[in-house]
N, C-alpha and C positions, 0 to 999 in steps of 0.2 A: 456090355454094349448091345443095344437092340439089334435084332437080326436084320432089320432093314438097312441100318447104317453100315453094318458089317458087309452086307452085300454090295452097297454103294462103294465102299472102300476097295473091296476086291475088284470091282469093275474098273475103278479108276486106276488101280495098280496095273491091271491088264492093258488098259489104254496107254499108260505111260511106257510099258514095256514095248509097245508097238511104235511109239513115237521116238524113243531114244535108240540110236543105232547101237548094235552090240559091240562091246569092246573087243578088239582083235586078240586072239589067243597068242600068248608069248611062245616063242620057239627058241630052243637052245641054239647058241652060236656054233658054227662049225669049227671055229678056232678062236682061242683066247690069246690076246697080246697084252703083256703087262708093261706098265710104265711107272716111273716115279716122278715127283715134282720137287724142285728145289729152286734156289736163287743163288746168283753169284754177283758180287760187287755191291755197291751202294745203290739199291733200287728203291724207287718211291711207289711203285705199284704194290697193291695189296696181294700177297701171295695166296691167301684164301680165295679171293675173287678170281685170281688167275687159274687156280686149280679147278674151281667150279665151272668157269667158262670152258676150260679144256675138257672136262668130263662131259659136259653137255654137248659140245661140238663133236667129240669123238664118238658119242653114242647116237648122234642124230642119224636116222636111216638114210638121209640124203647124202651123207658123207662117206667116210672111210669104213664105217661099220657095214657098208654094202647091204643095207636093208636088214641087218641083224646077223649076217653070215660071219662077220668078225665082231668080237667083243673086246673092248679095251678096258682092262682092269687095273686100277691104281694100286701100287704096293708101296710100302713104307720106304724102301730103298732098293736100288738096283733096278731089276726089271729088264725087259727087252730094249727099252730106250728110256732116256731121261729128258723131261721137259724142263728147261732152265729159263727162268725169268732173269735176264742178265743186263747189267749196266752196259751202256755203249762202249765204255773203255775196255770191258772184258772182251766183248765181241771183236773190237778193233785189233786185239792182240792175237786173234786166231788166224791161222793160215787160210788165205783165200776169202776172208770175210771183210765186210765194210762196217765201220762203227755206226753208220746211219741206219742199217737194215738188220733184219734177223738172218740167221744162218744155221745150217745143219752141219755138224762135224762128227763123223762116225756115228756112234749111238746117242750122241747128245744133240738135242734140238733146242737151239738158243733163240729165245724170243726177246727182241730188243725192248728194254723197259720204256724208253722214250716213245717208240712207235706204239707200244701197247697202250700207252696213256693218251696219245694224240693222233694216231694214225699217220697217213702221209698226205701230201697235197693232191695226189692223183686219185685218192679214194673218195667217191662221192656219197657214200651211204652212212657216214658217221662212225664213231669209235666202236660201239658194240658189234656191228657187223664186221668191221675191220678185224677185231680181235678173233672172231670166228674164222675169217678168211686166213689170217696169218698162221693160226694153228693148223688149219687144213693144208695150207701150202707147204709149210715146213715139215710137218709130219709126212706129207706126200713124198718128200725127198727120202725120208727114212724108209718108206714103203717101196722105194725103188724107182720113182719117177724123176726124170730130169725136167728142165725148163722147156716151155713151149712158147711159140709166138702166136700172135693174132692171125688167124687164117685169112680174114678179109674184113674190112670196115663194116660195122653194123652187126657182126656176129657176136655171140656170147663168148666171152673170154674163158679159156680153160682155167681151172684153179691153179694149174702149174705155170700159167703165164705170170710174169713178174709184174703184177698189177700194182705193187707198191712203188714201182719205178715209173710205169706208164702203161696206158691201155692200147696204144697203137691203133686207135679207131674202133676197138672192140667194146662191148658192153661189159661193165664190171660184174663179177659173179663170184660168190664165195663158196659154192658147192661144186664138187668135181662133175665133169661131163660124163655121159654114158661111157665113152671110150676110155676115159681115165679110170673109172670104177672097174670096167671090164679088165683092164690091164692089171690093176692091183689084185683082182680076184684070181687071175692066172698066176701072178707071182706067188700067191699064198695057197694055191690049190683049192680054192673054194668057188662056189657059184654065187653071183649076185642075186639077192632076193629083190627083184625089181618091184617098185611100187605099181599100183594100178595104172597111173598116168604113164610111167616109163614103159610098162609092158605094152600099152596100146601104141605108144610112139614107135617102139621097136617093130610091132606088127605092121605099122603103116610105112615102114621103110626109112625111118629117121629123116635125115635132111633130104634124102632123095624122094621122099614121099610128098603128099599134097600139102603138108604144113610148113615145110622148110625148117630152118634151124631154130632152136629155142632162143627167146629173147628175155625170158625171166627164169629164175630157178623155180622149183616146185613150191607153191604157196598154199596156205590155208584159205578157204573161201570165207567171205565175211560172216556166214552163218556158223562157221567153225566146224561144220560136219564134213565138208568136202575138201578136195584138193584140186589145184589147177596149175597148168603151165601155159604160157602164151608163146606163140611162134611167129616166124618172120614172113609168112605168106602175105603177099600184097592184099590189102583189104582186111587183114587180121585173121588169126586162127588160134584156137585153144583146144586143150583137152581138159575136160572136167570129170572128176571122179567123186562118187558118193558110195558109202558102203552098201546102200540098197540098189543103186542103179548100175554100178560098175563105171568104167572109164569110156568116154565117147568124145569124138572130135566134133568141132563145130567151127565153121569158117565162112568167110565172104559175106554176102548180103544177108544170109540167114543169121549168122552170128551178129551182124550189125543190128538187125531187127530185134533179136533176142536181147541185146544190150539196151536198146531203146526201151524195152519193156521192163527192165530192171534186173537182167541176168537171172541167176537162180533164185533171187529174192522176189522176182516178179510173178505174174499169174501163171507162168508155164512151169516153173521149177527147173530141175536139172534135165539135161538131155538123157534120153534112154536109148537112142540110136546114134550112130554117126550119120554124116550127110550121105544120102542115098539117092539114086536116080528114080524118078517115078516110072511106073510101068509103061507109060506111053513115050518115055524118053524125052518129053518136052521140058521137064522141070526137075527140081531137086527138092528134098524135104528132110527135116529132122523131126522125130517125135520126142515128147517131153513127159515128165513124170507127174504132171498135174493129175489128181485122183480121178477126174471124170474125162480124161483124155485131152491131149493138146498136141498141136503140130505147127510148124511153119513151113509153108510151101512157097517155092520160088520158080518163076520162069523168066526168060529174058524180057518178055513183053509185059508181064504183070508185076514184076518185082516180088519182094518177099513179104508175106502176110501171115499172121497167126490165125488159127481157127481152133476153138476148144469148146469143151463142155457140151451142152445140149445141141448147140448149133453144129458142132463137129459131128455129133452122133447122127443128126438128121442128114448132113451132107454125105456121110458114109452110107446111109440107107439109099441115097440117090445114086450111089456108084462112085463116090469120091470124084477125082478130077476127070474120070472117063464118063461120068454121068452127064445129064443135060445141063448142069450148072457150070461145069468146067472148073477152072482154078479160081481161088479167092483173089479178089482185086482190092480188098480192104481188110483191115483187122476187124475185130469185134468192137462195136461202139454202142453207146447208149442211145435209145430212142424213147419217146413217150410210151410208157407201159412195158418196156422190156429192153432187149438187146438185138443187134442186127449185124450180120456180115454180108457183104456183097460179093458176087461171083461173076464170072464172064457171062453166064446165061441167066442171071437173076439174083435173088437175095433169099436169105433165110432170116426170119424174125422170130425171136423167142418172146412169147407172151407171158410175162411174169404172173399175171393174175390167173390166167387159165392154165398156165404151166404146160404149154404146147408150143412146138416149133412149126411155123408156117412157111411154106415155100412160096416165094413171090416171083413168078416168071418175069423176065425182062419185057 
């Protein structure tokens, strides 16, 4: 291979290494729980698919694995508990169980074959998510948790709420809440390995903090690199996490403007700060991960507006919001020959041909 092409490939490999987030390093579990899988009665569900869904659900860091502190290992027989795909007639003969639903009796976790294949009328997210929910709920009983009720309409349901029967005004949810995971961790003498999103939410005071209660479980972002959870604060609130930026909260009018711009797929990328007060205390801001700098600034009188790139750099040279231009009153927009942002005290225009930023007093 000619030396020039070899050098090009080496350079491209180096760039790719920068663009792809590093894979997280695996960490051994603090405790291993073993389980077996079997069926009882005339079931129509596929036992192999049942076992595969169970394995994925129990290993998911959002669930009872507690971020990896607990490991669930399938064994051929016996184990700490047994997952049983059971015909309704089998469950109906068990003390304290109803043939329509699933049930845990001692070390046996019975999953109703009919519900496994069709879910229930109250579940809004389809059969695949229901299968994960019912595994999580019933195994939660074996882990030592009882049933819980909806704390208030509009809140996210606990995974130990009987969502198969009714939601009581809560939002359906297939993953355990922070309090549920913390309780299981105490039951088994381990510590939860919180995700970046969860860690930030805990630092902000959970429901008592500025975001309110979660209204979604933790989800992958559309670009698949990050994670996010949305919360109940009026006007909207979220925490976004990326392996390069960490986890940061964004809410209210700033979040709404970021959403209008395309969220993390828009020109600003991921947040790199939480929402902060400006030094003059008139406004609020978030900074974002765009390579040449990006922010959204808000005040009650000006609203929320983005400023980024060369225009932001010029505004910073003028003293940010405490300089003669004050706060932005528009986002960046196209003008003949360049781009422009308007401020309380004037404008900044980026001349694309001359590649200079011009300050235009009001």
